[in-house]
All heavy atoms as a GROMACS GRO file, in nm:
protein
  617
    1MET      N    1  -0.207   2.880  -0.480
    1MET     CA    2  -0.159   2.764  -0.411
    1MET      C    3  -0.060   2.690  -0.499
    1MET      O    4  -0.079   2.677  -0.619
    1MET     CB    5  -0.279   2.673  -0.378
    1MET     CG    6  -0.243   2.556  -0.292
    1MET     SD    7  -0.397   2.479  -0.235
    1MET     CE    8  -0.339   2.317  -0.209
    2SER      N    9   0.049   2.643  -0.442
    2SER     CA   10   0.152   2.576  -0.521
    2SER      C   11   0.112   2.434  -0.554
    2SER      O   12   0.035   2.370  -0.482
    2SER     CB   13   0.286   2.577  -0.446
    2SER     OG   14   0.275   2.500  -0.329
    3GLN      N   15   0.164   2.384  -0.664
    3GLN     CA   16   0.134   2.249  -0.709
    3GLN      C   17   0.215   2.148  -0.628
    3GLN      O   18   0.334   2.166  -0.610
    3GLN     CB   19   0.168   2.238  -0.858
    3GLN     CG   20   0.118   2.112  -0.923
    3GLN     CD   21  -0.033   2.113  -0.944
    3GLN    OE1   22  -0.108   2.174  -0.869
    3GLN    NE2   23  -0.076   2.044  -1.046
    4ILE      N   24   0.152   2.043  -0.580
    4ILE     CA   25   0.218   1.938  -0.502
    4ILE      C   26   0.267   1.831  -0.599
    4ILE      O   27   0.192   1.786  -0.685
    4ILE     CB   28   0.120   1.875  -0.400
    4ILE    CG1   29   0.056   1.979  -0.311
    4ILE    CG2   30   0.187   1.766  -0.321
    4ILE    CD1   31   0.151   2.048  -0.217
    5ASN      N   32   0.392   1.789  -0.583
    5ASN     CA   33   0.446   1.683  -0.667
    5ASN      C   34   0.446   1.553  -0.586
    5ASN      O   35   0.538   1.524  -0.512
    5ASN     CB   36   0.587   1.717  -0.715
    5ASN     CG   37   0.636   1.620  -0.819
    5ASN    OD1   38   0.584   1.511  -0.834
    5ASN    ND2   39   0.738   1.660  -0.892
    6TYR      N   40   0.342   1.474  -0.603
    6TYR     CA   41   0.326   1.350  -0.527
    6TYR      C   42   0.433   1.248  -0.564
    6TYR      O   43   0.475   1.169  -0.480
    6TYR     CB   44   0.187   1.290  -0.551
    6TYR     CG   45   0.075   1.388  -0.527
    6TYR    CD1   46  -0.003   1.434  -0.632
    6TYR    CD2   47   0.048   1.435  -0.400
    6TYR    CE1   48  -0.106   1.524  -0.611
    6TYR    CE2   49  -0.056   1.525  -0.378
    6TYR     CZ   50  -0.131   1.569  -0.484
    6TYR     OH   51  -0.233   1.658  -0.461
    7ALA      N   52   0.477   1.249  -0.689
    7ALA     CA   53   0.576   1.151  -0.734
    7ALA      C   54   0.709   1.168  -0.662
    7ALA      O   55   0.782   1.070  -0.645
    7ALA     CB   56   0.596   1.164  -0.885
    8ASP      N   57   0.740   1.288  -0.619
    8ASP     CA   58   0.866   1.311  -0.548
    8ASP      C   59   0.860   1.272  -0.401
    8ASP      O   60   0.962   1.267  -0.334
    8ASP     CB   61   0.907   1.458  -0.558
    8ASP     CG   62   0.960   1.494  -0.696
    8ASP    OD1   63   0.992   1.401  -0.774
    8ASP    OD2   64   0.970   1.614  -0.725
    9MET      N   65   0.739   1.242  -0.352
    9MET     CA   66   0.724   1.204  -0.211
    9MET      C   67   0.756   1.056  -0.193
    9MET      O   68   0.721   0.974  -0.277
    9MET     CB   69   0.581   1.228  -0.164
    9MET     CG   70   0.540   1.371  -0.156
    9MET     SD   71   0.371   1.379  -0.091
    9MET     CE   72   0.334   1.550  -0.114
   10SER      N   73   0.820   1.026  -0.081
   10SER     CA   74   0.837   0.886  -0.045
   10SER      C   75   0.700   0.831  -0.008
   10SER      O   76   0.605   0.908   0.012
   10SER     CB   77   0.934   0.872   0.073
   10SER     OG   78   0.872   0.923   0.191
   11ASP      N   79   0.689   0.702   0.003
   11ASP     CA   80   0.561   0.642   0.041
   11ASP      C   81   0.516   0.695   0.177
   11ASP      O   82   0.398   0.726   0.196
   11ASP     CB   83   0.570   0.490   0.046
   11ASP     CG   84   0.580   0.429  -0.093
   11ASP    OD1   85   0.534   0.493  -0.190
   11ASP    OD2   86   0.632   0.318  -0.104
   12GLU      N   87   0.607   0.706   0.271
   12GLU     CA   88   0.570   0.753   0.405
   12GLU      C   89   0.532   0.902   0.402
   12GLU      O   90   0.435   0.942   0.467
   12GLU     CB   91   0.684   0.730   0.504
   12GLU     CG   92   0.648   0.764   0.647
   12GLU     CD   93   0.526   0.687   0.699
   12GLU    OE1   94   0.505   0.571   0.663
   12GLU    OE2   95   0.450   0.746   0.779
   13GLU      N   96   0.604   0.984   0.327
   13GLU     CA   97   0.568   1.126   0.315
   13GLU      C   98   0.430   1.141   0.249
   13GLU      O   99   0.348   1.221   0.293
   13GLU     CB  100   0.671   1.200   0.230
   13GLU     CG  101   0.805   1.217   0.296
   13GLU     CD  102   0.910   1.269   0.199
   13GLU    OE1  103   0.903   1.238   0.078
   13GLU    OE2  104   1.000   1.340   0.247
   14PHE      N  105   0.406   1.061   0.146
   14PHE     CA  106   0.279   1.068   0.075
   14PHE      C  107   0.165   1.023   0.167
   14PHE      O  108   0.059   1.085   0.171
   14PHE     CB  109   0.286   0.982  -0.051
   14PHE     CG  110   0.170   1.001  -0.144
   14PHE    CD1  111   0.116   1.126  -0.167
   14PHE    CD2  112   0.115   0.893  -0.210
   14PHE    CE1  113   0.009   1.143  -0.254
   14PHE    CE2  114   0.009   0.909  -0.297
   14PHE     CZ  115  -0.045   1.034  -0.319
   15ARG      N  116   0.188   0.917   0.242
   15ARG     CA  117   0.088   0.868   0.337
   15ARG      C  118   0.052   0.978   0.436
   15ARG      O  119  -0.065   1.006   0.461
   15ARG     CB  120   0.141   0.746   0.410
   15ARG     CG  121   0.049   0.695   0.517
   15ARG     CD  122   0.115   0.577   0.592
   15ARG     NE  123   0.034   0.536   0.702
   15ARG     CZ  124   0.032   0.592   0.822
   15ARG    NH1  125   0.112   0.692   0.849
   15ARG    NH2  126  -0.047   0.549   0.917
   16GLN      N  127   0.154   1.041   0.492
   16GLN     CA  128   0.130   1.146   0.592
   16GLN      C  129   0.056   1.265   0.529
   16GLN      O  130  -0.038   1.318   0.588
   16GLN     CB  131   0.263   1.194   0.652
   16GLN     CG  132   0.246   1.282   0.771
   16GLN     CD  133   0.174   1.213   0.885
   16GLN    OE1  134   0.198   1.097   0.914
   16GLN    NE2  135   0.083   1.283   0.949
   17TYR      N  136   0.096   1.304   0.409
   17TYR     CA  137   0.028   1.414   0.340
   17TYR      C  138  -0.119   1.380   0.319
   17TYR      O  139  -0.208   1.460   0.347
   17TYR     CB  140   0.095   1.444   0.204
   17TYR     CG  141   0.016   1.546   0.125
   17TYR    CD1  142   0.034   1.682   0.148
   17TYR    CD2  143  -0.080   1.506   0.033
   17TYR    CE1  144  -0.041   1.776   0.078
   17TYR    CE2  145  -0.155   1.599  -0.036
   17TYR     CZ  146  -0.135   1.734  -0.012
   17TYR     OH  147  -0.211   1.826  -0.081
   18PHE      N  148  -0.143   1.257   0.268
   18PHE     CA  149  -0.280   1.218   0.238
   18PHE      C  150  -0.366   1.214   0.364
   18PHE      O  151  -0.481   1.258   0.364
   18PHE     CB  152  -0.283   1.082   0.168
   18PHE     CG  153  -0.420   1.044   0.122
   18PHE    CD1  154  -0.476   1.106   0.011
   18PHE    CD2  155  -0.492   0.948   0.188
   18PHE    CE1  156  -0.604   1.071  -0.032
   18PHE    CE2  157  -0.619   0.912   0.146
   18PHE     CZ  158  -0.675   0.974   0.035
   19LEU      N  159  -0.310   1.166   0.475
   19LEU     CA  160  -0.386   1.160   0.600
   19LEU      C  161  -0.422   1.300   0.650
   19LEU      O  162  -0.526   1.320   0.712
   19LEU     CB  163  -0.308   1.084   0.707
   19LEU     CG  164  -0.295   0.934   0.681
   19LEU    CD1  165  -0.202   0.871   0.784
   19LEU    CD2  166  -0.431   0.866   0.681
   20GLU      N  167  -0.337   1.396   0.621
   20GLU     CA  168  -0.361   1.534   0.665
   20GLU      C  169  -0.447   1.612   0.565
   20GLU      O  170  -0.500   1.718   0.599
   20GLU     CB  171  -0.228   1.606   0.686
   20GLU     CG  172  -0.148   1.549   0.801
   20GLU     CD  173  -0.008   1.605   0.811
   20GLU    OE1  174   0.029   1.696   0.731
   20GLU    OE2  175   0.067   1.557   0.897
   21HIS      N  176  -0.460   1.562   0.442
   21HIS     CA  177  -0.535   1.632   0.336
   21HIS      C  178  -0.629   1.535   0.266
   21HIS      O  179  -0.627   1.520   0.144
   21HIS     CB  180  -0.439   1.693   0.235
   21HIS     CG  181  -0.342   1.790   0.295
   21HIS    ND1  182  -0.220   1.752   0.342
   21HIS    CD2  183  -0.352   1.923   0.317
   21HIS    CE1  184  -0.157   1.858   0.390
   21HIS    NE2  185  -0.235   1.963   0.377
   22ARG      N  186  -0.715   1.471   0.341
   22ARG     CA  187  -0.805   1.370   0.285
   22ARG      C  188  -0.898   1.426   0.179
   22ARG      O  189  -0.950   1.352   0.096
   22ARG     CB  190  -0.885   1.304   0.396
   22ARG     CG  191  -0.800   1.216   0.484
   22ARG     CD  192  -0.883   1.152   0.593
   22ARG     NE  193  -0.800   1.082   0.687
   22ARG     CZ  194  -0.785   0.950   0.688
   22ARG    NH1  195  -0.847   0.877   0.600
   22ARG    NH2  196  -0.708   0.894   0.778
   23GLN      N  197  -0.923   1.554   0.179
   23GLN     CA  198  -1.011   1.614   0.080
   23GLN      C  199  -0.941   1.638  -0.054
   23GLN      O  200  -1.006   1.672  -0.152
   23GLN     CB  201  -1.067   1.747   0.133
   23GLN     CG  202  -0.971   1.864   0.131
   23GLN     CD  203  -0.858   1.858   0.236
   23GLN    OE1  204  -0.855   1.771   0.321
   23GLN    NE2  205  -0.766   1.951   0.228
   24ASP      N  206  -0.811   1.616  -0.061
   24ASP     CA  207  -0.733   1.639  -0.183
   24ASP      C  208  -0.758   1.525  -0.282
   24ASP      O  209  -0.699   1.418  -0.274
   24ASP     CB  210  -0.584   1.648  -0.148
   24ASP     CG  211  -0.498   1.688  -0.266
   24ASP    OD1  212  -0.544   1.676  -0.382
   24ASP    OD2  213  -0.384   1.731  -0.243
   25LYS      N  214  -0.847   1.550  -0.377
   25LYS     CA  215  -0.885   1.448  -0.474
   25LYS      C  216  -0.770   1.413  -0.568
   25LYS      O  217  -0.758   1.300  -0.613
   25LYS     CB  218  -1.008   1.492  -0.553
   25LYS     CG  219  -1.132   1.497  -0.466
   25LYS     CD  220  -1.253   1.538  -0.542
   25LYS     CE  221  -1.370   1.546  -0.445
   25LYS     NZ  222  -1.494   1.575  -0.513
   26MET      N  223  -0.684   1.509  -0.595
   26MET     CA  224  -0.568   1.482  -0.680
   26MET      C  225  -0.472   1.386  -0.608
   26MET      O  226  -0.411   1.301  -0.672
   26MET     CB  227  -0.498   1.611  -0.720
   26MET     CG  228  -0.580   1.692  -0.818
   26MET     SD  229  -0.503   1.848  -0.866
   26MET     CE  230  -0.356   1.790  -0.946
   27ALA      N  231  -0.461   1.400  -0.476
   27ALA     CA  232  -0.376   1.309  -0.399
   27ALA      C  233  -0.432   1.168  -0.403
   27ALA      O  234  -0.358   1.070  -0.417
   27ALA     CB  235  -0.362   1.357  -0.255
   28LEU      N  236  -0.564   1.156  -0.392
   28LEU     CA  237  -0.626   1.025  -0.400
   28LEU      C  238  -0.599   0.962  -0.536
   28LEU      O  239  -0.563   0.844  -0.545
   28LEU     CB  240  -0.777   1.034  -0.375
   28LEU     CG  241  -0.854   0.904  -0.393
   28LEU    CD1  242  -0.805   0.797  -0.298
   28LEU    CD2  243  -1.003   0.928  -0.377
   29GLN      N  244  -0.614   1.039  -0.642
   29GLN     CA  245  -0.589   0.986  -0.775
   29GLN      C  246  -0.443   0.945  -0.791
   29GLN      O  247  -0.412   0.840  -0.847
   29GLN     CB  248  -0.626   1.088  -0.883
   29GLN     CG  249  -0.614   1.032  -1.024
   29GLN     CD  250  -0.703   0.912  -1.047
   29GLN    OE1  251  -0.822   0.917  -1.023
   29GLN    NE2  252  -0.646   0.802  -1.091
   30ALA      N  253  -0.352   1.026  -0.738
   30ALA     CA  254  -0.209   0.993  -0.745
   30ALA      C  255  -0.180   0.864  -0.667
   30ALA      O  256  -0.100   0.781  -0.709
   30ALA     CB  257  -0.126   1.108  -0.690
   31TYR      N  258  -0.247   0.848  -0.553
   31TYR     CA  259  -0.231   0.727  -0.473
   31TYR      C  260  -0.280   0.604  -0.551
   31TYR      O  261  -0.212   0.502  -0.557
   31TYR     CB  262  -0.308   0.739  -0.342
   31TYR     CG  263  -0.318   0.611  -0.264
   31TYR    CD1  264  -0.205   0.552  -0.208
   31TYR    CD2  265  -0.439   0.547  -0.249
   31TYR    CE1  266  -0.214   0.433  -0.137
   31TYR    CE2  267  -0.449   0.429  -0.178
   31TYR     CZ  268  -0.336   0.372  -0.123
   31TYR     OH  269  -0.346   0.255  -0.054
   32LEU      N  270  -0.397   0.615  -0.611
   32LEU     CA  271  -0.450   0.504  -0.689
   32LEU      C  272  -0.361   0.472  -0.809
   32LEU      O  273  -0.339   0.354  -0.841
   32LEU     CB  274  -0.593   0.535  -0.735
   32LEU     CG  275  -0.696   0.548  -0.623
   32LEU    CD1  276  -0.830   0.594  -0.678
   32LEU    CD2  277  -0.709   0.419  -0.545
   33ASP      N  278  -0.307   0.575  -0.872
   33ASP     CA  279  -0.213   0.554  -0.983
   33ASP      C  280  -0.088   0.482  -0.935
   33ASP      O  281  -0.036   0.391  -1.001
   33ASP     CB  282  -0.175   0.687  -1.048
   33ASP     CG  283  -0.290   0.751  -1.124
   33ASP    OD1  284  -0.390   0.681  -1.152
   33ASP    OD2  285  -0.279   0.872  -1.152
   34ARG      N  286  -0.038   0.524  -0.819
   34ARG     CA  287   0.082   0.463  -0.762
   34ARG      C  288   0.055   0.315  -0.732
   34ARG      O  289   0.138   0.229  -0.760
   34ARG     CB  290   0.123   0.537  -0.634
   34ARG     CG  291   0.256   0.494  -0.577
   34ARG     CD  292   0.294   0.572  -0.453
   34ARG     NE  293   0.346   0.703  -0.486
   34ARG     CZ  294   0.417   0.778  -0.402
   34ARG    NH1  295   0.444   0.734  -0.281
   34ARG    NH2  296   0.461   0.895  -0.439
   35LEU      N  297  -0.060   0.285  -0.674
   35LEU     CA  298  -0.094   0.146  -0.644
   35LEU      C  299  -0.107   0.062  -0.770
   35LEU      O  300  -0.066  -0.054  -0.772
   35LEU     CB  301  -0.225   0.139  -0.566
   35LEU     CG  302  -0.221   0.168  -0.418
   35LEU    CD1  303  -0.360   0.148  -0.358
   35LEU    CD2  304  -0.120   0.081  -0.347
   36SER      N  305  -0.165   0.119  -0.874
   36SER     CA  306  -0.189   0.041  -0.995
   36SER      C  307  -0.060   0.004  -1.068
   36SER      O  308  -0.060  -0.091  -1.147
   36SER     CB  309  -0.282   0.117  -1.090
   36SER     OG  310  -0.216   0.229  -1.144
   37THR      N  311   0.048   0.073  -1.040
   37THR     CA  312   0.175   0.041  -1.107
   37THR      C  313   0.256  -0.063  -1.030
   37THR      O  314   0.354  -0.114  -1.082
   37THR     CB  315   0.262   0.167  -1.123
   37THR    OG1  316   0.296   0.218  -0.994
   37THR    CG2  317   0.193   0.272  -1.206
   38ARG      N  318   0.212  -0.098  -0.911
   38ARG     CA  319   0.286  -0.194  -0.828
   38ARG      C  320   0.241  -0.336  -0.861
   38ARG      O  321   0.124  -0.361  -0.887
   38ARG     CB  322   0.262  -0.166  -0.681
   38ARG     CG  323   0.308  -0.026  -0.645
   38ARG     CD  324   0.387  -0.026  -0.519
   38ARG     NE  325   0.453   0.102  -0.504
   38ARG     CZ  326   0.429   0.188  -0.406
   38ARG    NH1  327   0.342   0.157  -0.313
   38ARG    NH2  328   0.495   0.300  -0.399
   39PRO      N  329   0.336  -0.430  -0.855
   39PRO     CA  330   0.298  -0.569  -0.880
   39PRO      C  331   0.207  -0.622  -0.769
   39PRO      O  332   0.218  -0.581  -0.654
   39PRO     CB  333   0.431  -0.644  -0.881
   39PRO     CG  334   0.525  -0.556  -0.807
   39PRO     CD  335   0.477  -0.414  -0.825
   40ARG      N  336   0.118  -0.708  -0.807
   40ARG     CA  337   0.027  -0.770  -0.711
   40ARG      C  338   0.061  -0.917  -0.699
   40ARG      O  339   0.066  -0.988  -0.799
   40ARG     CB  340  -0.117  -0.753  -0.756
   40ARG     CG  341  -0.155  -0.608  -0.761
   40ARG     CD  342  -0.295  -0.591  -0.812
   40ARG     NE  343  -0.309  -0.451  -0.848
   40ARG     CZ  344  -0.409  -0.401  -0.912
   40ARG    NH1  345  -0.506  -0.480  -0.948
   40ARG    NH2  346  -0.415  -0.274  -0.940
   41ASN      N  347   0.082  -0.961  -0.579
   41ASN     CA  348   0.115  -1.100  -0.556
   41ASN      C  349  -0.012  -1.177  -0.523
   41ASN      O  350  -0.083  -1.142  -0.430
   41ASN     CB  351   0.214  -1.114  -0.441
   41ASN     CG  352   0.344  -1.044  -0.470
   41ASN    OD1  353   0.385  -1.036  -0.584
   41ASN    ND2  354   0.409  -0.992  -0.369
   42VAL      N  355  -0.038  -1.281  -0.599
   42VAL     CA  356  -0.153  -1.367  -0.572
   42VAL      C  357  -0.105  -1.475  -0.477
   42VAL      O  358  -0.013  -1.551  -0.508
   42VAL     CB  359  -0.208  -1.429  -0.702
   42VAL    CG1  360  -0.321  -1.526  -0.672
   42VAL    CG2  361  -0.254  -1.319  -0.797
   43ILE      N  362  -0.164  -1.480  -0.360
   43ILE     CA  363  -0.124  -1.576  -0.258
   43ILE      C  364  -0.183  -1.713  -0.289
   43ILE      O  365  -0.114  -1.814  -0.285
   43ILE     CB  366  -0.170  -1.529  -0.119
   43ILE    CG1  367  -0.103  -1.396  -0.086
   43ILE    CG2  368  -0.142  -1.633  -0.013
   43ILE    CD1  369  -0.165  -1.325   0.032
   44ALA      N  370  -0.310  -1.717  -0.318
   44ALA     CA  371  -0.379  -1.843  -0.349
   44ALA      C  372  -0.510  -1.811  -0.419
   44ALA      O  373  -0.564  -1.702  -0.404
   44ALA     CB  374  -0.405  -1.920  -0.220
   45THR      N  375  -0.559  -1.908  -0.492
   45THR     CA  376  -0.691  -1.893  -0.554
   45THR      C  377  -0.794  -1.959  -0.462
   45THR      O  378  -0.760  -2.038  -0.374
   45THR     CB  379  -0.694  -1.960  -0.692
   45THR    OG1  380  -0.665  -2.099  -0.677
   45THR    CG2  381  -0.595  -1.894  -0.787
   46LEU      N  382  -0.920  -1.925  -0.482
   46LEU     CA  383  -1.026  -1.978  -0.395
   46LEU      C  384  -1.036  -2.130  -0.399
   46LEU      O  385  -1.072  -2.192  -0.299
   46LEU     CB  386  -1.161  -1.917  -0.432
   46LEU     CG  387  -1.176  -1.768  -0.399
   46LEU    CD1  388  -1.309  -1.717  -0.451
   46LEU    CD2  389  -1.164  -1.746  -0.250
   47ASP      N  390  -1.003  -2.190  -0.511
   47ASP     CA  391  -1.013  -2.336  -0.521
   47ASP      C  392  -0.885  -2.408  -0.483
   47ASP      O  393  -0.874  -2.529  -0.494
   47ASP     CB  394  -1.056  -2.377  -0.662
   47ASP     CG  395  -0.960  -2.328  -0.769
   47ASP    OD1  396  -0.874  -2.244  -0.739
   47ASP    OD2  397  -0.971  -2.375  -0.884
   48ASP      N  398  -0.786  -2.336  -0.432
   48ASP     CA  399  -0.659  -2.394  -0.389
   48ASP      C  400  -0.680  -2.477  -0.262
   48ASP      O  401  -0.732  -2.427  -0.163
   48ASP     CB  402  -0.559  -2.282  -0.362
   48ASP     CG  403  -0.418  -2.332  -0.340
   48ASP    OD1  404  -0.401  -2.444  -0.290
   48ASP    OD2  405  -0.325  -2.257  -0.373
   49PRO      N  406  -0.642  -2.605  -0.264
   49PRO     CA  407  -0.663  -2.688  -0.145
   49PRO      C  408  -0.581  -2.642  -0.024
   49PRO      O  409  -0.617  -2.672   0.090
   49PRO     CB  410  -0.620  -2.828  -0.190
   49PRO     CG  411  -0.541  -2.809  -0.313
   49PRO     CD  412  -0.584  -2.679  -0.374
   50ASP      N  413  -0.475  -2.568  -0.046
   50ASP     CA  414  -0.391  -2.516   0.063
   50ASP      C  415  -0.419  -2.369   0.090
   50ASP      O  416  -0.332  -2.297   0.143
   50ASP     CB  417  -0.243  -2.535   0.028
   50ASP     CG  418  -0.205  -2.681   0.016
   50ASP    OD1  419  -0.259  -2.762   0.094
   50ASP    OD2  420  -0.122  -2.713  -0.070
   51PHE      N  421  -0.538  -2.323   0.056
   51PHE     CA  422  -0.573  -2.182   0.069
   51PHE      C  423  -0.544  -2.128   0.211
   51PHE      O  424  -0.474  -2.030   0.227
   51PHE     CB  425  -0.721  -2.161   0.035
   51PHE     CG  426  -0.767  -2.019   0.046
   51PHE    CD1  427  -0.749  -1.930  -0.057
   51PHE    CD2  428  -0.827  -1.972   0.163
   51PHE    CE1  429  -0.790  -1.798  -0.048
   51PHE    CE2  430  -0.869  -1.841   0.175
   51PHE     CZ  431  -0.850  -1.754   0.068
   52ASP      N  432  -0.598  -2.193   0.313
   52ASP     CA  433  -0.581  -2.146   0.450
   52ASP      C  434  -0.435  -2.141   0.492
   52ASP      O  435  -0.390  -2.043   0.553
   52ASP     CB  436  -0.659  -2.234   0.549
   52ASP     CG  437  -0.809  -2.216   0.536
   52ASP    OD1  438  -0.853  -2.109   0.488
   52ASP    OD2  439  -0.883  -2.309   0.575
   53VAL      N  440  -0.360  -2.243   0.458
   53VAL     CA  441  -0.219  -2.250   0.495
   53VAL      C  442  -0.142  -2.135   0.429
   53VAL      O  443  -0.061  -2.068   0.494
   53VAL     CB  444  -0.159  -2.386   0.455
   53VAL    CG1  445  -0.009  -2.389   0.476
   53VAL    CG2  446  -0.226  -2.499   0.531
   54LYS      N  447  -0.168  -2.112   0.302
   54LYS     CA  448  -0.096  -2.007   0.229
   54LYS      C  449  -0.132  -1.867   0.281
   54LYS      O  450  -0.045  -1.781   0.295
   54LYS     CB  451  -0.125  -2.016   0.080
   54LYS     CG  452  -0.062  -2.138   0.016
   54LYS     CD  453  -0.097  -2.148  -0.132
   54LYS     CE  454  -0.033  -2.269  -0.195
   54LYS     NZ  455  -0.069  -2.282  -0.337
   55VAL      N  456  -0.260  -1.845   0.310
   55VAL     CA  457  -0.302  -1.715   0.361
   55VAL      C  458  -0.242  -1.691   0.500
   55VAL      O  459  -0.191  -1.582   0.529
   55VAL     CB  460  -0.455  -1.704   0.362
   55VAL    CG1  461  -0.500  -1.580   0.438
   55VAL    CG2  462  -0.509  -1.702   0.220
   56GLN      N  463  -0.245  -1.791   0.586
   56GLN     CA  464  -0.187  -1.776   0.719
   56GLN      C  465  -0.037  -1.749   0.712
   56GLN      O  466   0.016  -1.667   0.787
   56GLN     CB  467  -0.218  -1.899   0.804
   56GLN     CG  468  -0.364  -1.907   0.842
   56GLN     CD  469  -0.400  -2.039   0.910
   56GLN    OE1  470  -0.314  -2.124   0.932
   56GLN    NE2  471  -0.528  -2.055   0.942
   57ALA      N  472   0.032  -1.816   0.621
   57ALA     CA  473   0.176  -1.792   0.604
   57ALA      C  474   0.201  -1.649   0.556
   57ALA      O  475   0.293  -1.583   0.604
   57ALA     CB  476   0.234  -1.893   0.504
   58ALA      N  477   0.119  -1.600   0.464
   58ALA     CA  478   0.134  -1.463   0.415
   58ALA      C  479   0.109  -1.362   0.526
   58ALA      O  480   0.177  -1.260   0.535
   58ALA     CB  481   0.040  -1.438   0.298
   59ILE      N  482   0.013  -1.390   0.612
   59ILE     CA  483  -0.015  -1.302   0.726
   59ILE      C  484   0.104  -1.299   0.821
   59ILE      O  485   0.144  -1.193   0.869
   59ILE     CB  486  -0.144  -1.344   0.798
   59ILE    CG1  487  -0.265  -1.317   0.709
   59ILE    CG2  488  -0.158  -1.273   0.933
   59ILE    CD1  489  -0.394  -1.378   0.759
   60ARG      N  490   0.162  -1.416   0.848
   60ARG     CA  491   0.280  -1.419   0.936
   60ARG      C  492   0.396  -1.338   0.878
   60ARG      O  493   0.462  -1.263   0.948
   60ARG     CB  494   0.323  -1.564   0.960
   60ARG     CG  495   0.240  -1.635   1.064
   60ARG     CD  496   0.304  -1.766   1.108
   60ARG     NE  497   0.313  -1.864   0.999
   60ARG     CZ  498   0.214  -1.944   0.960
   60ARG    NH1  499   0.098  -1.939   1.020
   60ARG    NH2  500   0.232  -2.029   0.860
   61VAL      N  501   0.418  -1.352   0.748
   61VAL     CA  502   0.525  -1.276   0.682
   61VAL      C  503   0.497  -1.126   0.691
   61VAL      O  504   0.584  -1.046   0.722
   61VAL     CB  505   0.542  -1.321   0.535
   61VAL    CG1  506   0.630  -1.225   0.458
   61VAL    CG2  507   0.597  -1.462   0.529
   62SER      N  508   0.373  -1.089   0.666
   62SER     CA  509   0.334  -0.948   0.672
   62SER      C  510   0.352  -0.892   0.813
   62SER      O  511   0.404  -0.782   0.831
   62SER     CB  512   0.189  -0.932   0.627
   62SER     OG  513   0.148  -0.799   0.639
   63ASN      N  514   0.309  -0.967   0.913
   63ASN     CA  515   0.323  -0.922   1.052
   63ASN      C  516   0.469  -0.908   1.090
   63ASN      O  517   0.507  -0.814   1.161
   63ASN     CB  518   0.251  -1.017   1.147
   63ASN     CG  519   0.101  -1.004   1.140
   63ASN    OD1  520   0.049  -0.904   1.092
   63ASN    ND2  521   0.032  -1.106   1.185
   64ALA      N  522   0.553  -0.999   1.045
   64ALA     CA  523   0.696  -0.992   1.074
   64ALA      C  524   0.759  -0.870   1.008
   64ALA      O  525   0.842  -0.802   1.068
   64ALA     CB  526   0.766  -1.120   1.029
   65SER      N  527   0.715  -0.839   0.886
   65SER     CA  528   0.773  -0.724   0.816
   65SER      C  529   0.727  -0.592   0.877
   65SER      O  530   0.795  -0.491   0.865
   65SER     CB  531   0.741  -0.728   0.667
   65SER     OG  532   0.604  -0.705   0.645
   66GLU      N  533   0.611  -0.591   0.943
   66GLU     CA  534   0.563  -0.468   1.007
   66GLU      C  535   0.647  -0.430   1.127
   66GLU      O  536   0.649  -0.315   1.168
   66GLU     CB  537   0.417  -0.485   1.049
   66GLU     CG  538   0.321  -0.482   0.933
   66GLU     CD  539   0.177  -0.497   0.975
   66GLU    OE1  540   0.149  -0.495   1.096
   66GLU    OE2  541   0.092  -0.511   0.885
   67LYS      N  542   0.718  -0.523   1.182
   67LYS     CA  543   0.804  -0.494   1.297
   67LYS      C  544   0.934  -0.427   1.254
   67LYS      O  545   1.005  -0.374   1.335
   67LYS     CB  546   0.833  -0.623   1.374
   67LYS     CG  547   0.708  -0.681   1.436
   67LYS     CD  548   0.734  -0.810   1.506
   67LYS     CE  549   0.603  -0.866   1.560
   67LYS     NZ  550   0.619  -0.997   1.618
   68GLN      N  551   0.961  -0.429   1.124
   68GLN     CA  552   1.080  -0.364   1.068
   68GLN      C  553   1.037  -0.234   1.003
   68GLN      O  554   0.921  -0.217   0.968
   68GLN     CB  555   1.145  -0.456   0.966
   68GLN     CG  556   1.191  -0.588   1.024
   68GLN     CD  557   1.240  -0.681   0.915
   68GLN    OE1  558   1.238  -0.649   0.798
   68GLN    NE2  559   1.284  -0.798   0.955
   69PRO      N  560   1.129  -0.140   0.984
   69PRO     CA  561   1.094  -0.015   0.914
   69PRO      C  562   1.038  -0.046   0.778
   69PRO      O  563   1.087  -0.132   0.706
   69PRO     CB  564   1.226   0.060   0.904
   69PRO     CG  565   1.314   0.000   1.007
   69PRO     CD  566   1.268  -0.142   1.025
   70ARG      N  567   0.928   0.022   0.741
   70ARG     CA  568   0.861  -0.003   0.616
   70ARG      C  569   0.889   0.106   0.515
   70ARG      O  570   0.900   0.222   0.549
   70ARG     CB  571   0.710  -0.011   0.638
   70ARG     CG  572   0.671  -0.128   0.723
   70ARG     CD  573   0.523  -0.130   0.742
   70ARG     NE  574   0.486  -0.020   0.829
   70ARG     CZ  575   0.363   0.015   0.856
   70ARG    NH1  576   0.264  -0.050   0.802
   70ARG    NH2  577   0.336   0.114   0.936
   71GLY      N  578   0.891   0.066   0.389
   71GLY     CA  579   0.903   0.161   0.281
   71GLY      C  580   0.772   0.185   0.211
   71GLY      O  581   0.750   0.285   0.148
   72ILE      N  582   0.681   0.087   0.223
   72ILE     CA  583   0.551   0.098   0.156
   72ILE      C  584   0.444   0.089   0.264
   72ILE      O  585   0.445   0.001   0.345
   72ILE     CB  586   0.533  -0.016   0.054
   72ILE    CG1  587   0.642  -0.007  -0.052
   72ILE    CG2  588   0.395  -0.009  -0.007
   72ILE    CD1  589   0.642  -0.123  -0.147
   73SER      N  590   0.352   0.180   0.259
   73SER     CA  591   0.246   0.183   0.358
   73SER      C  592   0.111   0.192   0.291
   73SER      O  593   0.096   0.250   0.186
   73SER     CB  594   0.261   0.305   0.449
   73SER     OG  595   0.384   0.303   0.514
   74CYS      N  596   0.018   0.137   0.355
   74CYS     CA  597  -0.119   0.148   0.308
   74CYS      C  598  -0.175   0.282   0.355
   74CYS      O  599  -0.157   0.321   0.470
   74CYS     CB  600  -0.202   0.034   0.364
   74CYS     SG  601  -0.372   0.042   0.307
   75LEU      N  602  -0.240   0.354   0.269
   75LEU     CA  603  -0.289   0.486   0.304
   75LEU      C  604  -0.429   0.484   0.362
   75LEU      O  605  -0.466   0.567   0.441
   75LEU     CB  606  -0.289   0.576   0.182
   75LEU     CG  607  -0.153   0.603   0.122
   75LEU    CD1  608  -0.169   0.688  -0.004
   75LEU    CD2  609  -0.063   0.673   0.219
   76ILE      N  610  -0.508   0.391   0.316
   76ILE     CA  611  -0.648   0.392   0.359
   76ILE      C  612  -0.676   0.266   0.438
   76ILE      O  613  -0.639   0.162   0.408
   76ILE     CB  614  -0.742   0.400   0.237
   76ILE    CG1  615  -0.714   0.529   0.161
   76ILE    CG2  616  -0.887   0.395   0.279
   76ILE    CD1  617  -0.791   0.546   0.034
   0.00000   0.00000   0.00000
């Protein structure tokens, strides 16, 4: 069997591959590695007095961006 190069796959290609090969443990590890290298945006902390407002605003932004072509997709 030939070796799969996950790094050469776009996010959408990798997502599709992973959905079709869920038993591929190396793909899962590559996915987790890919996620760990991405920046994480903290929307609000639990003690933030504007927690609800900030989370709702982030959801609206996320929903609006889903209507446009995406480059990054959640696999699981």
